[in-house]
C-alpha positions as a printed Julia matrix, in Angstrom:
60×3 Matrix{Float64}:
  21.33  -2.58   -7.98
  19.03  -1.91  -10.94
  17.2   -5.2   -10.41
  16.56  -4.33   -6.77
  15.08  -0.98   -7.8
  12.74  -2.64  -10.31
  11.61  -5.11   -7.64
  10.87  -2.25   -5.25
   8.89  -0.43   -7.94
   6.88  -3.58   -8.67
   6.16  -3.95   -4.95
   4.97  -0.34   -4.79
   2.63  -0.97   -7.7
   1.16  -4.08   -6.09
   0.68  -2.32   -2.75
  -0.88   0.63   -4.58
  -3.48  -1.63   -6.15
  -4.16  -3.18   -2.74
  -4.64   0.27   -1.23
  -7.09   1.29   -3.95
  -9.2   -1.86   -3.59
  -9.09  -1.63    0.2
 -10.21   1.98    0.09
 -13.16   1.05   -2.11
 -14.11  -1.66    0.39
 -13.88   0.82    3.27
 -16.2    3.27    1.53
 -18.83   0.79    0.32
 -18.89  -1.77    3.14
 -22.18  -1.97    5.05
 -20.56  -3.36    8.23
 -18.72  -1.09   10.66
 -16.37  -3.84   11.87
 -15.25  -4.59    8.31
 -14.72  -0.88    7.67
 -12.46  -0.57   10.7
 -10.41  -3.66    9.83
  -9.99  -2.6     6.2
  -9.1    0.95    7.23
  -6.35  -0.38    9.47
  -5.01  -2.56    6.66
  -5.07   0.37    4.22
  -3.1    2.48    6.69
  -0.6   -0.37    7.17
  -0.11  -0.77    3.42
   0.35   2.98    3.06
   3.11   2.9     5.67
   4.77   0.06    3.75
   4.64   1.97    0.48
   6.07   5.04    2.2
   9.03   2.98    3.38
   9.63   1.59   -0.12
   9.48   5.03   -1.72
  11.8    6.47    0.93
  14.32   3.72    0.19
  14.09   4.44   -3.54
  14.7    8.16   -2.98
  17.59   7.61   -0.56
  19.34   5.05   -2.8
  19.15   7.18   -5.94
């Protein structure tokens, strides 16, 4: 059980880094199409992190 929790926390950290870099790309990208695609991927990663955190809170 403890190993599963540490794996979920590591996944949250990796997705968090992806969200930060994706957000920077959304802000500084000169192309509108790239902004839209990156914004959609940032939203998708945020939903994934929300699910991981919800699982951590429910299991504890």
